[in-house]
C-alpha positions as CSV (number, residue, x, y, z in Angstrom):
1,X,177.2,57.9,186.8
2,X,174.7,58.3,183.9
3,X,172.5,60.9,185.6
4,X,175.1,63.0,186.9
5,X,176.9,63.1,183.5
6,X,174.0,63.9,181.6
7,X,173.6,67.2,183.5
8,X,176.9,67.7,183.7
9,X,178.8,67.8,180.4
10,X,177.1,71.0,179.1
11,X,178.6,72.8,182.1
12,X,182.2,71.3,181.8
13,X,182.3,72.3,178.4
14,X,181.0,75.8,178.5
15,X,183.4,76.4,181.6
16,X,186.0,74.7,180.1
17,X,185.7,77.1,176.8
18,X,185.1,80.2,178.8
19,X,188.2,79.6,180.8
20,X,190.2,79.1,177.0
21,X,188.6,82.1,175.7
22,X,189.9,84.2,179.3
23,X,193.0,83.2,179.5
24,X,193.5,84.2,175.5
25,X,192.1,88.0,176.8
26,X,194.8,87.6,179.5
27,X,197.7,86.7,177.1
28,X,196.7,89.6,174.9
29,X,197.1,91.9,177.6
30,X,200.6,90.3,179.3
31,X,201.6,90.5,175.5
32,X,200.9,94.7,175.6
33,X,202.4,95.1,178.9
34,X,205.6,93.3,177.3
35,X,205.4,95.1,174.1
36,X,205.3,98.2,176.6
37,X,207.9,96.9,179.0
38,X,210.9,95.9,175.7
39,X,210.1,99.4,174.4
40,X,212.9,101.1,176.8
41,X,216.3,100.4,176.4
42,X,217.9,97.4,177.9
43,X,220.1,99.7,180.0
44,X,216.7,101.8,181.2
45,X,215.3,98.4,182.1
46,X,217.8,97.2,184.3
47,X,218.0,100.5,186.3
48,X,214.5,100.4,186.8
49,X,213.8,100.6,190.9
50,X,211.6,98.7,193.1
51,X,207.7,99.4,192.4
52,X,208.8,101.6,189.3
53,X,206.2,101.2,186.5
54,X,208.8,99.1,184.7
55,X,209.9,96.9,187.7
56,X,206.2,96.0,188.3
57,X,205.5,95.5,184.5
58,X,208.2,92.7,184.1
59,X,207.2,91.6,187.5
60,X,203.5,91.3,186.1
61,X,204.9,89.3,182.7
62,X,206.7,87.0,185.1
63,X,204.1,86.3,187.4
64,X,201.4,86.1,184.6
65,X,203.8,83.5,182.2
66,X,203.9,81.4,185.8
67,X,199.6,80.6,186.5
68,X,198.4,81.2,182.7
69,X,199.5,77.9,181.8
70,X,197.9,75.5,184.1
71,X,195.2,77.9,184.0
72,X,194.9,77.4,180.1
73,X,195.2,73.4,180.7
74,X,192.4,73.9,183.1
75,X,190.2,74.8,180.5
76,X,191.4,72.2,178.1
77,X,191.0,69.2,181.0
78,X,187.1,70.6,181.5
79,X,186.8,70.4,177.8
80,X,188.0,66.7,177.6
81,X,185.8,66.2,180.7
82,X,182.7,67.1,179.4
83,X,183.3,64.6,176.5
84,X,183.8,62.0,179.0
85,X,180.6,63.1,180.8
86,X,179.4,62.6,177.1
87,X,180.3,59.9,176.4
88,X,179.4,58.3,179.6
89,X,175.8,59.8,178.8
90,X,176.1,57.6,175.5
91,X,177.1,54.4,177.6
92,X,173.5,54.9,179.4
93,X,171.0,55.8,176.7
94,X,172.4,52.4,174.6
95,X,172.2,50.6,178.5
96,X,168.6,52.2,178.5
97,X,167.5,51.8,174.8
98,X,168.7,48.1,174.5
99,X,166.5,47.3,177.5
100,X,163.4,49.2,176.3
101,X,164.1,47.2,172.3
102,X,164.0,43.9,174.5
103,X,161.1,44.9,176.6
104,X,159.3,46.1,173.3
105,X,160.0,42.8,171.7
106,X,157.8,41.0,174.5
107,X,161.6,39.2,175.5
108,X,163.1,39.1,178.7
109,X,165.1,42.0,179.6
110,X,168.7,41.4,180.0
111,X,171.5,44.0,180.5
112,X,175.4,43.6,179.1
113,X,177.4,43.2,182.3
114,X,179.3,46.6,182.7
115,X,182.9,45.7,182.1
116,X,185.7,46.9,184.7
117,X,186.4,50.0,182.4
118,X,182.8,51.4,182.7
119,X,183.8,51.6,186.6
120,X,187.7,53.2,186.0
121,X,186.9,55.5,183.1
122,X,185.0,57.9,185.6
123,X,187.8,57.8,188.3
124,X,190.9,58.3,185.9
125,X,188.8,61.2,184.8
126,X,188.3,62.5,188.2
127,X,192.0,62.4,189.0
128,X,193.0,64.2,185.6
129,X,190.9,67.2,186.7
130,X,192.2,67.3,190.4
131,X,195.9,67.2,188.9
132,X,195.0,69.9,186.9
133,X,193.5,72.1,189.9
134,X,196.2,71.2,192.2
135,X,198.8,72.8,189.0
136,X,196.6,75.7,188.9
137,X,196.8,76.5,192.6
138,X,200.5,75.9,192.4
139,X,201.0,78.0,189.4
140,X,199.3,81.0,191.8
141,X,201.1,80.5,194.5
142,X,204.3,80.3,192.1
143,X,203.1,83.4,190.3
144,X,203.3,85.3,193.6
145,X,207.1,84.6,193.8
146,X,208.3,85.8,190.2
147,X,206.3,89.1,191.1
148,X,208.0,89.7,194.1
149,X,211.4,88.4,192.6
150,X,211.1,90.6,189.2
151,X,209.9,93.7,191.3
152,X,213.5,94.9,191.8
153,X,216.2,96.9,190.0
154,X,218.1,94.2,188.0
155,X,221.1,96.1,187.7
156,X,221.8,96.9,191.2
157,X,219.8,94.3,193.0
158,X,219.2,91.0,191.0
159,X,222.7,90.6,189.2
160,X,224.9,91.7,192.1
161,X,222.8,89.3,194.4
162,X,225.3,86.9,196.4
163,X,225.0,83.2,196.9
164,X,222.5,82.3,200.2
165,X,220.5,85.7,199.5
166,X,217.0,85.8,199.7
167,X,216.6,86.8,196.1
168,X,218.9,83.9,194.7
169,X,216.9,81.8,197.1
170,X,213.5,83.0,195.4
171,X,215.1,82.4,192.1
172,X,215.9,78.7,192.8
173,X,212.3,78.3,194.3
174,X,210.7,80.0,191.1
175,X,213.3,77.3,188.6
176,X,212.3,74.5,190.7
177,X,209.0,74.6,190.7
178,X,208.8,75.6,187.1
179,X,210.8,72.1,186.1
180,X,208.0,69.7,187.9
181,X,204.9,71.7,187.3
182,X,205.3,71.6,183.7
183,X,205.4,68.0,183.5
184,X,202.4,67.5,186.1
185,X,200.3,69.8,183.4
186,X,200.8,66.9,180.8
187,X,199.9,64.3,183.7
188,X,196.5,65.5,184.4
189,X,195.9,66.1,180.5
190,X,197.3,62.6,180.2
191,X,194.8,61.0,182.8
192,X,191.8,63.0,180.9
193,X,192.9,61.4,177.7
194,X,192.8,58.2,179.3
195,X,189.1,58.3,180.7
196,X,188.5,58.9,177.4
197,X,189.9,56.0,176.1
198,X,188.9,53.8,178.6
199,X,185.3,54.8,178.1
200,X,185.3,54.4,174.2
201,X,186.8,50.9,175.0
202,X,183.6,50.4,177.6
203,X,181.3,51.5,174.4
204,X,183.3,48.7,172.4
């Protein structure tokens, strides 16, 4: 764990920072598209037909809103994962350093038995990362449906859609996934923070 952690904490922090910055840039682009879309009157927006410029802009906005938040959470998760690896590196340095001090003093080297938290915190951190990666994959898949749904005329296709239609089925799926994907992201972050807490407890 120590050998891997000493090599991985810098890449994890760097990749996490790049993901967060990339998400920020994508957010700016999406806000620009939203500004252009809402410049048109409500009547014109709702009358936009499938494949038209306005319809595709609305579809793009809603699609990005689906997958961008999980991506931002993944970036933050990688930053926290980097911090966890750094703490593991510190733990290893303390352990090795303690042994070298004892050796320099000419006494028998005795290393402290690692507590259970030392074995648990890497697993908790990796589970948190897996949860956030799953959230990103689900977010990307979910982003396809909002694009397909909103790339229709609001006035002539979406609003008049009847119960049991494919459009309302898509809307139901979009709404349902959104409701459980949101707390799933926080579960991943909670695991990563728990891993950091367990690593600190190990240092203590």
